[in-house]
KOLNUKE-747448 format. One record per residue: residue number from 0; residue in one letter; x, y negated, z of N, C-alpha, C, CB in turn. Coordinates in pm, whole numbers. Last residue first. Glycine has a CB too. Example, Ala and Ser with C-alpha at 12.3 -4.5 7.8 and 13.67 -1.06 7.14 Angstrom:
// KOLNUKE-747448
    n  res    n.px    n.py    n.pz   ca.px   ca.py   ca.pz    c.px    c.py    c.pz   cb.px   cb.py   cb.pz
    1    S    1285     225     708    1367     106     714    1290      -3     787    1408      60     572
    0    A    1319     569     780    1230     450     780    1320     330     780    1131     447     905
END
This chain:
// KOLNUKE-747448
    n  res    n.px    n.py    n.pz   ca.px   ca.py   ca.pz    c.px    c.py    c.pz   cb.px   cb.py   cb.pz
  214    H   -4182    2144   10893   -4165    2023   10812   -4278    2014   10713   -4029    2023   10739
  213    G   -4193    2384   11036   -4264    2279   11079   -4242    2144   11005   -4236    2267   11213
  212    T   -4105    2628   10951   -4048    2577   11079   -4101    2442   11110   -3895    2571   11074
  211    V   -4233    2660   10709   -4254    2750   10811   -4206    2695   10954   -4185    2878   10773
  210    R   -4110    2449   10558   -4246    2454   10589   -4294    2536   10704   -4309    2494   10481
  209    L   -3841    2546   10558   -3874    2413   10620   -4022    2407   10651   -3835    2293   10525
  208    W   -3876    2768   10402   -3837    2790   10543   -3864    2651   10619   -3675    2839   10553
  207    R   -3947    2658   10166   -4042    2746   10229   -4010    2760   10379   -4043    2883   10160
  206    M   -3711    2518   10106   -3839    2440   10132   -3942    2523   10202   -3901    2387   10000
  205    T   -3536    2730   10065   -3520    2647   10183   -3637    2562   10213   -3404    2563   10171
  204    T   -3647    2840    9828   -3638    2922    9955   -3615    2839   10075   -3526    3024    9948
  203    V   -3621    2629    9660   -3757    2679    9695   -3748    2755    9821   -3818    2768    9583
  202    F   -3344    2601    9636   -3418    2487    9691   -3558    2536    9744   -3436    2374    9580
  201    E   -3293    2845    9522   -3238    2827    9654   -3317    2702    9721   -3075    2801    9645
  200    E   -3406    2795    9272   -3467    2900    9360   -3414    2891    9503   -3438    3042    9305
  199    G   -3234    2601    9183   -3372    2564    9208   -3434    2668    9295   -3451    2547    9078
  198    L   -3008    2754    9135   -3001    2646    9233   -3137    2622    9276   -2937    2518    9179
  197    D   -3112    2908    8925   -3066    2973    9038   -3058    2874    9157   -2936    3037    9008
  196    E   -3146    2700    8741   -3268    2768    8789   -3232    2852    8918   -3330    2862    8672
  195    C   -2888    2632    8672   -2972    2533    8741   -3104    2595    8801   -3008    2419    8641
  194    R   -2820    2874    8550   -2749    2830    8673   -2837    2724    8745   -2604    2769    8637
  193    A   -2985    2849    8329   -3006    2966    8415   -2936    2936    8548   -2949    3098    8348
  192    L   -2857    2629    8207   -3000    2615    8259   -3030    2730    8355   -3108    2615    8138
  191    L   -2624    2752    8140   -2620    2648    8245   -2757    2617    8289   -2551    2520    8197
  190    E   -2709    2928    7948   -2646    2984    8071   -2656    2882    8181   -2498    3023    8047
  189    R   -2795    2758    7743   -2888    2845    7816   -2832    2904    7946   -2931    2957    7727
  188    G   -2544    2643    7675   -2657    2562    7736   -2759    2643    7804   -2728    2482    7631
  187    A   -2402    2862    7585   -2352    2789    7704   -2457    2710    7760   -2235    2700    7674
  186    S   -2550    2929    7364   -2558    3026    7481   -2504    2952    7597   -2476    3162    7457
  185    S   -2737    2654    7228   -2618    2736    7244   -2631    2829    7368   -2492    2644    7258
  184    D   -2981    2522    7213   -2907    2543    7091   -2792    2633    7113   -2860    2416    7035
  183    L   -3109    2433    7440   -3142    2572    7397   -3062    2605    7270   -3300    2589    7371
  182    L   -3033    2177    7468   -2980    2276    7567   -2998    2414    7520   -3047    2261    7701
  181    G   -2952    2035    7136   -3040    2049    7265   -2981    2159    7348   -3197    2085    7232
  180    A   -2731    1820    6951   -2774    1949    7007   -2865    1941    7132   -2652    2028    7042
  179    T   -2620    1605    6862   -2749    1642    6801   -2806    1771    6859   -2732    1656    6651
  178    D   -2371    1538    6937   -2476    1455    6978   -2610    1484    6915   -2439    1322    6953
  177    P   -2217    1860    7026   -2248    1745    6928   -2362    1660    6985   -2289    1800    6780
  176    S   -2039    1930    7331   -2149    1956    7237   -2173    1829    7151   -2280    1998    7315
  175    A   -1860    1861    7525   -1815    1958    7421   -1916    1980    7312   -1782    2091    7483
  174    R   -2005    1703    7688   -1897    1642    7619   -1843    1738    7502   -1786    1608    7723
  173    V   -2187    1886    7788   -2230    1778    7708   -2118    1720    7627   -2290    1675    7792
  172    L   -2012    2053    7944   -2086    2107    7834   -2123    1993    7738   -2212    2179    7885
  171    R   -1926    1873    8137   -1826    1938    8050   -1899    1995    7925   -1746    2053    8129
  170    H   -2163    1805    8266   -2080    1695    8203   -1980    1761    8101   -1998    1611    8319
  169    G   -2236    2051    8370   -2320    1992    8269   -2241    1884    8178   -2443    1924    8342
  168    A   -2047    2083    8563   -2047    2175    8453   -2129    2118    8337   -2100    2311    8496
  167    S   -2126    1864    8722   -1991    1855    8664   -1987    1963    8550   -1874    1880    8779
  166    E   -2375    1954    8809   -2370    1831    8731   -2232    1819    8655   -2392    1708    8827
  165    V   -2304    2173    8953   -2384    2202    8833   -2372    2064    8748   -2548    2246    8872
  164    A   -2168    2042    9163   -2102    2147    9081   -2180    2172    8952   -2089    2281    9161
  163    S   -2373    1886    9270   -2251    1827    9211   -2176    1924    9108   -2154    1788    9327
  162    N   -2527    2085    9377   -2585    2002    9278   -2473    1938    9206   -2680    1900    9336
  161    R   -2357    2189    9568   -2399    2271    9468   -2453    2189    9358   -2494    2367    9516
  160    S   -2343    1962    9731   -2216    2011    9662   -2247    2105    9557   -2120    2079    9757
  159    A   -2599    1934    9821   -2541    1831    9749   -2422    1867    9670   -2510    1731    9835
  158    F   -2624    2169    9963   -2701    2151    9846   -2646    2043    9765   -2842    2126    9878
  157    Y   -2420    2130   10174   -2425    2242   10082   -2499    2218    9956   -2483    2355   10147
  156    G   -2308    1782   10190   -2360    1905   10242   -2370    2015   10132   -2496    1880   10304
  155    E   -1979    1639   10128   -2120    1656   10105   -2168    1780   10175   -2152    1662    9956
  154    A   -1721    1559   10059   -1773    1527   10189   -1923    1531   10184   -1723    1391   10237
  153    V   -1486    1785    9906   -1607    1706    9900   -1649    1672   10044   -1721    1784    9824
  152    T   -1261    1925    9962   -1253    1842    9846   -1371    1755    9841   -1241    1922    9723
  151    G   -1229    2112   10164   -1236    1974   10201   -1236    1887   10082   -1127    1938   10290
  150    A   -1236    2363   10030   -1109    2313   10091   -1115    2170   10114    -990    2343   10005
  149    L   -1439    2512    9934   -1413    2388    9865   -1283    2318    9925   -1540    2295    9876
  148    N   -1478    2702   10123   -1402    2736   10003   -1370    2626    9925   -1468    2825    9922
  147    A   -1644    2562   10300   -1507    2595   10341   -1428    2626   10223   -1502    2708   10437
  146    L   -1883    2582   10155   -1825    2454   10184   -1666    2468   10225   -1911    2388   10301
  145    Y   -1924    2861   10174   -1924    2788   10047   -1849    2665   10067   -2065    2757    9997
  144    E   -1941    2900   10447   -1842    2961   10374   -1822    2899   10238   -1872    3099   10363
  143    R   -2182    2761   10506   -2058    2717   10557   -1937    2777   10490   -2053    2743   10696
  142    H   -2368    2912   10363   -2348    2770   10331   -2215    2723   10381   -2459    2685   10391
  141    T   -2355    3151   10492   -2314    3147   10352   -2283    3013   10310   -2416    3201   10263
  140    K   -2462    3070   10740   -2320    3127   10737   -2268    3119   10591   -2316    3284   10791
  139    E   -2714    2993   10680   -2623    2898   10735   -2487    2951   10717   -2651    2868   10879
  138    A   -2950    3106   10592   -2824    3129   10516   -2710    3035   10552   -2852    3116   10368
  137    P   -3149    3041   10765   -3110    3169   10761   -2988    3200   10677   -3215    3240   10720
  136    H   -3069    2754   10976   -3102    2810   10841   -3067    2947   10822   -3038    2736   10737
  135    S   -3192    2723   11303   -3078    2757   11214   -3121    2804   11081   -2992    2862   11275
  134    H   -3391    2453   11401   -3377    2590   11380   -3251    2614   11279   -3515    2648   11324
  133    L   -3429    2187   11411   -3395    2248   11535   -3371    2394   11521   -3500    2225   11634
  132    S   -3291    2003   11139   -3383    2097   11190   -3334    2157   11321   -3410    2202   11090
  131    G   -3108    1843   11019   -3184    1789   11135   -3286    1881   11196   -3255    1665   11095
  130    E   -3003    1994   10825   -2913    1963   10929   -2995    1904   11047   -2804    1866   10878
  129    V   -3228    2004   10645   -3177    2131   10701   -3086    2102   10829   -3091    2209   10587
  128    L   -3252    1734   10582   -3360    1807   10655   -3316    1929   10716   -3472    1839   10568
  127    D   -3010    1684   10461   -3039    1608   10578   -3149    1689   10657   -3087    1458   10539
  126    D   -3036    1848   10226   -2933    1879   10329   -2956    1808   10468   -2793    1836   10274
  125    L   -3232    1707   10102   -3263    1838   10144   -3155    1888   10252   -3270    1933   10018
  124    Y   -3093    1484   10039   -3211    1466   10141   -3242    1603   10191   -3347    1396   10075
  123    A   -2917    1569    9857   -2870    1523    9979   -2965    1511   10084   -2812    1407    9962
  122    A   -3111    1628    9654   -3025    1734    9707   -2962    1703    9841   -2920    1762    9610
  121    L   -3207    1379    9607   -3298    1482    9657   -3227    1596    9720   -3384    1533    9550
  120    G   -2985    1253    9492   -3039    1212    9612   -3128    1311    9685   -3107    1095    9589
  119    A   -2954    1394    9254   -2851    1404    9352   -2901    1360    9494   -2732    1320    9308
  118    S   -3184    1287    9126   -3171    1429    9154   -3062    1459    9268   -3132    1502    9020
  117    G   -3109    1022    9099   -3230    1061    9180   -3225    1201    9218   -3358    1037    9106
  116    E   -2887    1028    8944   -2865     981    9091   -2989    1025    9168   -2844     816    9104
  115    I   -3007    1108    8709   -2911    1193    8764   -2887    1160    8912   -2786    1184    8684
  114    V   -3180     894    8652   -3234    1035    8664   -3131    1122    8740   -3264    1100    8516
  113    R   -2997     680    8646   -3108     679    8741   -3171     822    8757   -3216     576    8694
  112    E   -2850     755    8422   -2785     759    8556   -2888     749    8667   -2682     644    8571
  111    A   -3031     718    8211   -2985     850    8243   -2916     861    8377   -2895     896    8138
  110    V   -3043     436    8237   -3161     512    8260   -3126     661    8294   -3252     503    8135
  109    D   -2785     353    8174   -2837     325    8303   -2955     409    8341   -2873     185    8310
  108    A   -2746     445    7920   -2670     511    8020   -2739     485    8148   -2526     465    8021
  107    S   -3030     477    7707   -2948     398    7800   -2876     478    7899   -3030     302    7870
  106    P   -3285     454    7465   -3163     531    7524   -3075     436    7593   -3078     607    7413
  105    T   -3588     406    7458   -3480     307    7505   -3360     384    7553   -3533     211    7624
  104    D   -3741     620    7386   -3751     495    7306   -3642     400    7344   -3889     427    7325
  103    L   -3645     831    7552   -3690     865    7413   -3693     730    7324   -3841     937    7419
  102    L   -3591     739    7804   -3467     764    7711   -3521     791    7568   -3373     896    7761
  101    E   -3820     750    7944   -3773     623    7889   -3663     636    7792   -3729     535    7995
  100    G   -3837    1015    8034   -3918     973    7916   -3881     841    7857   -4061     968    7952
   99    F   -3707     995    8271   -3632    1059    8163   -3709    1016    8032   -3625    1224    8183
   98    T   -3893     883    8424   -3779     803    8393   -3710     862    8269   -3683     795    8513
   97    L   -4069    1097    8447   -4114     981    8380   -3996     898    8337   -4207     904    8466
   96    L   -3900    1283    8582   -3943    1322    8452   -3997    1190    8375   -4055    1437    8464
   95    G   -3885    1139    8827   -3763    1159    8749   -3795    1205    8603   -3672    1262    8820
   94    S   -4143    1168    8925   -4092    1030    8887   -3967    1042    8799   -4058     943    9017
   93    I   -4137    1448    8961   -4228    1387    8852   -4180    1250    8819   -4380    1379    8897
   92    T   -3956    1441    9176   -3921    1505    9051   -4005    1459    8937   -3931    1649    9064
   91    E   -4112    1294    9361   -3976    1237    9322   -3928    1303    9192   -3866    1261    9437
   90    L   -4310    1485    9406   -4339    1343    9355   -4212    1283    9294   -4392    1246    9473
   89    Q   -4182    1701    9504   -4258    1712    9379   -4280    1572    9319   -4394    1784    9403
   88    F   -4083    1588    9746   -3992    1645    9649   -4059    1655    9510   -3945    1785    9697
   87    L   -4339    1549    9863   -4245    1429    9844   -4128    1477    9738   -4176    1379    9998
   86    Q   -4439    1797    9898   -4503    1710    9798   -4415    1587    9761   -4640    1662    9853
   85    I   -4284    1883   10104   -4272    1958    9974   -4326    1863    9870   -4354    2100    9973
   84    T   -4354    1700   10318   -4215    1714   10269   -4208    1778   10137   -4132    1791   10365
   83    D   -4670    1532   10213   -4582    1613   10306   -4440    1628   10243   -4647    1760   10334
   82    P   -4793    1215   10131   -4738    1341   10093   -4664    1410   10220   -4639    1319    9970
   81    E   -5101    1075   10196   -4959    1070   10243   -4900    1214   10213   -4949    1030   10407
   80    V   -5310     968    9934   -5277    1073   10033   -5133    1069   10065   -5314    1212    9984
   79    E   -5394     792    9755   -5348     737    9885   -5321     840    9988   -5448     642    9941
   78    S   -5343     784    9406   -5368     866    9526   -5310     800    9639   -5314    1006    9515
   77    T   -5264     674    9171   -5354     595    9253   -5396     667    9383   -5476     560    9173
   76    F   -5113     853    9053   -5048     728    9069   -5140     634    9144   -5007     670    8935
   75    L   -5273    1085    9012   -5153    1087    9101   -5116     945    9141   -5030    1158    9031
   74    P   -5452    1084    8815   -5491    1000    8930   -5376    1007    9032   -5630    1049    8994
   73    A   -5268    1041    8506   -5312    1116    8609   -5350    1041    8728   -5218    1207    8638
   72    T   -5142     901    8294   -5288     873    8318   -5350     949    8445   -5369     916    8187
   71    C   -4888    1012    8267   -4900     872    8323   -5045     834    8355   -4842     769    8222
   70    L   -4928    1247    8142   -4897    1241    8283   -4910    1103    8348   -4762    1290    8302
   69    D   -4975    1160    7886   -5081    1219    7955   -5055    1222    8093   -5110    1346    7909
   68    A   -4720    1069    7828   -4832     967    7825   -4949    1026    7907   -4880     933    7671
   67    I   -4580    1301    7825   -4549    1198    7930   -4661    1102    7943   -4420    1121    7899
   66    A   -4693    1431    7616   -4696    1498    7747   -4670    1387    7859   -4584    1619    7753
   65    R   -4628    1257    7408   -4766    1286    7430   -4770    1341    7575   -4824    1390    7322
   64    R   -4353    1283    7406   -4413    1149    7435   -4558    1168    7476   -4405    1052    7309
   63    L   -4326    1545    7328   -4282    1507    7458   -4327    1366    7501   -4135    1517    7462
   62    A   -4435    1545    7073   -4496    1627    7175   -4456    1589    7319   -4460    1768    7149
   61    R   -4241    1384    6953   -4379    1338    6958   -4453    1422    7065   -4449    1351    6816
   60    D   -4007    1543    6980   -4015    1415    7055   -4165    1362    7063   -3921    1305    6983
   59    S   -4075    1756    6812   -4056    1784    6956   -4067    1656    7041   -3919    1850    6980
   58    Q   -4085    1621    6562   -4209    1693    6617   -4190    1716    6768   -4233    1837    6543
   57    D   -3820    1507    6536   -3952    1424    6535   -4072    1485    6594   -3991    1390    6397
   56    G   -3604    1630    6784   -3641    1623    6655   -3778    1548    6654   -3645    1761    6594
   55    P   -3387    1811    7008   -3455    1687    6970   -3487    1693    6815   -3362    1559    7008
   54    P   -3443    2128    7147   -3353    2045    7061   -3440    1926    7011   -3291    2131    6934
   53    T   -3596    2118    7468   -3599    2158    7335   -3515    2062    7254   -3740    2164    7285
   52    A   -3606    2016    7726   -3491    2095    7700   -3493    2147    7545   -3488    2217    7806
   51    A   -3854    1894    7726   -3736    1813    7752   -3600    1885    7711   -3733    1777    7902
   50    L   -4022    2098    7690   -4006    2006    7578   -3886    1917    7601   -4133    1921    7558
   49    E   -4006    2221    7945   -3968    2296    7832   -3940    2199    7707   -4079    2400    7802
   48    F   -4117    2014    8105   -3975    2053    8128   -3923    2128    8002   -3961    2147    8259
   47    L   -4376    2015    8001   -4289    1892    7993   -4145    1934    8017   -4332    1779    8100
   46    S   -4479    2259    8070   -4453    2234    7925   -4361    2107    7906   -4591    2215    7847
   45    E   -4484    2232    8343   -4403    2333    8288   -4366    2304    8133   -4478    2469    8305
   44    L   -4682    2026    8362   -4539    2000    8403   -4441    2104    8350   -4529    1998    8556
   43    A   -4896    2174    8262   -4852    2052    8194   -4710    2010    8230   -4945    1939    8227
   42    A   -4932    2383    8446   -4894    2409    8314   -4846    2288    8238   -5002    2468    8248
   41    R   -5024    2238    8665   -4895    2304    8669   -4835    2332    8534   -4908    2428    8742
   40    E   -5180    1931    8617   -5186    2070    8602   -5042    2123    8599   -5264    2106    8476
   39    V   -5288    1671    8825   -5180    1717    8742   -5179    1869    8742   -5046    1661    8790
   38    G   -5442    1537    9009   -5492    1557    8876   -5385    1596    8775   -5559    1434    8830
   37    W   -5410    1480    9275   -5316    1424    9182   -5367    1438    9041   -5180    1490    9196
   36    E   -5588    1634    9424   -5618    1495    9396   -5517    1424    9295   -5619    1422    9527
   35    A   -5458    1871    9455   -5568    1865    9359   -5601    1710    9328   -5697    1944    9419
   34    D   -5110    1906    9474   -5234    1841    9540   -5342    1819    9436   -5198    1699    9608
   33    L   -4986    2204    9362   -4988    2071    9350   -5120    2015    9415   -4973    2036    9206
   32    E   -4802    2478    9529   -4935    2421    9480   -4936    2270    9469   -5050    2463    9574
   31    F   -4474    2559    9420   -4563    2503    9527   -4692    2450    9456   -4488    2382    9613
   30    A   -4324    2605    9197   -4341    2714    9293   -4454    2683    9399   -4204    2740    9365
   29    L   -4292    2380    9036   -4373    2480    8992   -4410    2587    9090   -4314    2535    8884
   28    V   -4108    2215    9182   -4238    2157    9129   -4335    2273    9103   -4214    2071    8992
   27    P   -3896    2394    9245   -3979    2345    9351   -4114    2278    9301   -3897    2245    9432
   26    A   -3814    2441    8966   -3862    2550    9041   -3943    2493    9160   -3746    2642    9085
   25    R   -3708    2189    8884   -3825    2251    8813   -3889    2345    8890   -3791    2314    8690
   24    W   -3483    2109    8989   -3600    2070    9057   -3726    2124    8986   -3604    1920    9067
   23    P   -3284    2178    8807   -3289    2252    8936   -3420    2216    9006   -3165    2217    9029
   22    W   -3339    1992    8589   -3377    2121    8582   -3376    2198    8714   -3296    2181    8488
   21    L   -3233    1728    8612   -3369    1747    8658   -3398    1906    8671   -3472    1675    8554
   20    A   -2982    1749    8507   -2995    1696    8638   -3134    1728    8701   -2972    1548    8633
   19    L   -3055    1830    8248   -2974    1922    8337   -2980    1877    8470   -2829    1933    8298
   18    V   -3162    1598    8150   -3243    1718    8160   -3173    1816    8254   -3266    1782    8020
   17    A   -2935    1420    8151   -3053    1396    8235   -3143    1511    8257   -3132    1292    8178
   16    A   -2777    1542    7956   -2723    1532    8090   -2834    1503    8188   -2614    1425    8097
   15    V   -2947    1509    7733   -2911    1642    7782   -2862    1634    7921   -2807    1706    7694
   14    R   -2941    1232    7706   -3070    1307    7741   -3045    1440    7794   -3161    1324    7621
   13    Q   -2673    1187    7638   -2728    1132    7773   -2860    1199    7806   -2751     972    7770
   12    Q   -2677    1311    7394   -2600    1372    7502   -2642    1319    7638   -2451    1347    7481
   11    L   -2833    1115    7258   -2891    1255    7285   -2812    1333    7385   -2898    1338    7155
   10    P   -2660     896    7261   -2796     888    7319   -2851    1031    7351   -2894     811    7219
    9    G   -2319     996    7344   -2426     948    7252   -2559     953    7326   -2433    1037    7120
    8    L   -2110     873    7623   -2188     977    7552   -2284     915    7450   -2267    1064    7653
    7    D   -2005     672    7761   -1919     725    7657   -1987     830    7580   -1792     778    7713
    6    S   -2183     629    7961   -2174     525    7856   -2088     574    7736   -2113     392    7916
    5    L   -2119     817    8151   -2238     834    8062   -2241     734    7937   -2368     813    8148
    4    L   -1898     703    8276   -1892     831    8201   -2002     846    8101   -1898     948    8294
    3    E   -2019     484    8396   -1911     463    8301   -1888     593    8212   -1779     424    8379
    2    G   -2209     594    8559   -2250     522    8447   -2145     506    8346   -2298     397    8485
    1    C   -2100     929    8676   -2115     783    8693   -2159     720    8561   -1980     719    8742
    0    M   -2234    1221    8785   -2181    1154    8667   -2208    1000    8665   -2241    1220    8542
END
């Protein structure tokens, strides 16, 4: 979703678009153990994601601000440990959550776009890792069939294409929703979150395969 399209949305709609971009990366953050030196609890990140998807309001926004403020004090930001591939995805997702937090006080299409582009970049990077592997991905045939069914309409890899499809669905949902709605306010929003979670599980499966094959 480009900045021009985001600028046509209301502030809360931009927040919803940003949450949808982050949601597929929730599973990879929570599925793998976090480095103990980061000082970040899994439950804290899980709560942060849930608060981000909660319908906006004074109480929920205060809780979200507190969760982000607590995350900012974690030793994670002073750690000198070189991250492995899985940790890199976790760190980039946490960075995306912090960027999302900026939307609470300074609503901006530019900030929302940074979140969305960051998530898209992670999907493209995952494609690069799969394509650069010396091993065949166990779902390679399925991935090729998916891309073939797109009839050459995109020049992206499998995960980037899947991410783009979810992003487009999110754009349609956001445009059809009032600027006061959260993702949990409608069955369509909940269904789209479930779709994001399905993609996230695919991310997790591929990351586990990458770890086993030496990444």
